[in-house]
C-alpha positions as CSV (number, residue, x, y, z in Angstrom):
1,X,-9.0,-8.6,-1.9
2,X,-5.3,-8.6,-1.4
3,X,-3.9,-7.2,1.9
4,X,-2.3,-3.8,1.7
5,X,1.5,-3.8,1.4
6,X,2.7,-2.9,4.9
7,X,5.6,-0.8,3.6
8,X,3.2,1.2,1.4
9,X,0.8,1.7,4.3
10,X,3.5,2.9,6.7
11,X,5.1,5.2,4.1
12,X,1.7,6.8,3.2
13,X,1.0,7.5,6.9
14,X,4.4,8.8,7.6
15,X,4.6,11.0,4.5
16,X,1.1,12.3,5.1
17,X,2.0,13.4,8.7
18,X,5.1,15.1,7.4
19,X,3.4,16.8,4.5
20,X,5.4,15.0,1.9
21,X,2.5,13.8,-0.3
22,X,0.9,15.4,-3.3
23,X,-2.8,14.3,-3.5
24,X,-5.2,14.1,-6.4
25,X,-4.8,13.3,-10.1
26,X,-4.3,16.9,-11.3
27,X,-1.9,17.8,-8.5
28,X,0.1,14.6,-9.0
29,X,0.4,15.2,-12.7
30,X,1.7,18.7,-12.0
31,X,4.3,17.5,-9.4
32,X,5.3,14.4,-11.3
33,X,8.8,15.4,-12.2
34,X,9.6,16.2,-8.6
35,X,8.2,12.9,-7.3
36,X,9.9,9.9,-5.8
37,X,7.1,7.4,-6.2
38,X,3.5,7.6,-7.6
39,X,0.6,5.5,-6.3
40,X,-2.6,5.4,-8.3
41,X,-5.9,3.8,-7.2
42,X,-7.3,1.1,-9.4
43,X,-10.6,3.0,-9.4
44,X,-9.0,6.1,-10.8
45,X,-9.8,5.3,-14.4
46,X,-13.5,4.9,-13.8
47,X,-13.6,8.1,-11.8
48,X,-11.6,9.9,-14.4
49,X,-13.8,8.8,-17.3
50,X,-16.9,10.1,-15.4
51,X,-15.2,13.5,-14.9
52,X,-13.6,13.7,-18.4
53,X,-10.0,13.4,-17.0
54,X,-7.5,10.9,-18.4
55,X,-7.0,8.9,-15.2
56,X,-4.6,6.3,-13.9
57,X,-3.3,5.1,-17.2
58,X,-2.1,8.6,-18.2
59,X,-0.3,9.2,-14.8
60,X,1.4,5.8,-15.1
61,X,2.6,6.6,-18.6
62,X,3.9,10.0,-17.6
63,X,5.7,8.4,-14.6
64,X,7.3,5.9,-17.0
65,X,8.5,8.6,-19.3
66,X,10.1,10.4,-16.3
67,X,11.6,7.1,-14.9
68,X,9.5,7.4,-11.7
69,X,8.3,4.2,-10.1
70,X,4.5,3.9,-10.1
71,X,2.3,1.4,-8.4
72,X,-1.4,0.6,-8.9
73,X,-3.1,0.5,-5.5
74,X,-5.5,-2.5,-5.6
75,X,-8.0,-0.8,-3.3
76,X,-10.5,2.0,-4.0
77,X,-9.7,5.7,-3.9
78,X,-11.6,5.8,-0.6
79,X,-9.2,3.2,0.9
80,X,-6.2,5.1,-0.5
81,X,-7.5,8.3,1.1
82,X,-7.9,6.6,4.4
83,X,-4.4,5.2,4.3
84,X,-3.2,8.8,3.9
85,X,-5.2,9.8,7.0
86,X,-7.8,11.6,4.9
87,X,-11.6,11.8,5.4
88,X,-12.1,11.9,1.7
89,X,-11.0,9.8,-1.3
90,X,-8.0,10.4,-3.5
91,X,-7.2,8.6,-6.7
92,X,-3.5,9.4,-6.9
93,X,-0.7,10.2,-4.5
94,X,2.9,11.2,-5.2
95,X,5.7,11.1,-2.6
96,X,7.9,14.1,-2.7
97,X,11.7,13.6,-2.7
98,X,11.8,14.5,1.0
99,X,9.7,11.5,1.9
100,X,11.5,8.7,3.7
101,X,10.3,5.7,1.7
102,X,11.8,2.4,0.5
103,X,10.6,2.3,-3.1
104,X,11.9,-1.3,-3.7
105,X,10.0,-2.6,-0.7
106,X,6.8,-0.9,-1.8
107,X,7.0,-1.9,-5.5
108,X,7.8,-5.6,-5.0
109,X,4.3,-6.4,-3.7
110,X,2.1,-3.9,-5.3
111,X,1.3,-3.8,-9.0
112,X,4.5,-2.1,-10.2
113,X,4.2,-0.6,-13.7
114,X,7.3,1.6,-13.9
115,X,9.8,0.9,-16.7
116,X,13.1,-0.7,-16.0
117,X,11.9,-2.8,-13.0
């Protein structure tokens, strides 16, 4: 397993403390247009198919349409939740425009799927 991008890890922790994250597939989809960066767990597609939701692929496509950078987190949704300081899993996370993040630093090491990059 690849080590977690330190910039992503720090940004998730900071934004979580500041309340600048939107968590969960449905919530991220609703807040997408107001997001600065979207992070989707690799395991989101398998969890979504079990629940009948459309999953990571759909969120990545919507982010691309809105010119929002999106990265695929190589870990599980449990690991993504822990990075956000949560006691539960989360398959998708969106940073609000208020979050202090370096999008370029995060996207250079993670699986970056946004258009134009």
